[in-house]
C-alpha angles and dihedrals in degrees: 000000000000122000097249093051092048093051091048090049092052093047092049090050091051092048092050092051092049091049092049091054092054095051116069119232113260098201119082118240114273115252116199123230091249092052091049091051091048091049093049091049091053090049091052091050091053090051095236125123119242116232118188107225098169095074 
């Protein structure tokens, strides 16, 4: 790989990372099945009803 191409590749990679940091993520964080079950169990113990507002 020639020097000019390598430098351009590095600069593009840096610019892409900087741009990704500025833009917030649109997808909600993944919650595993075990964590969902644990969360629902805690909600039942508290006596409150769980309403999914992220949908």
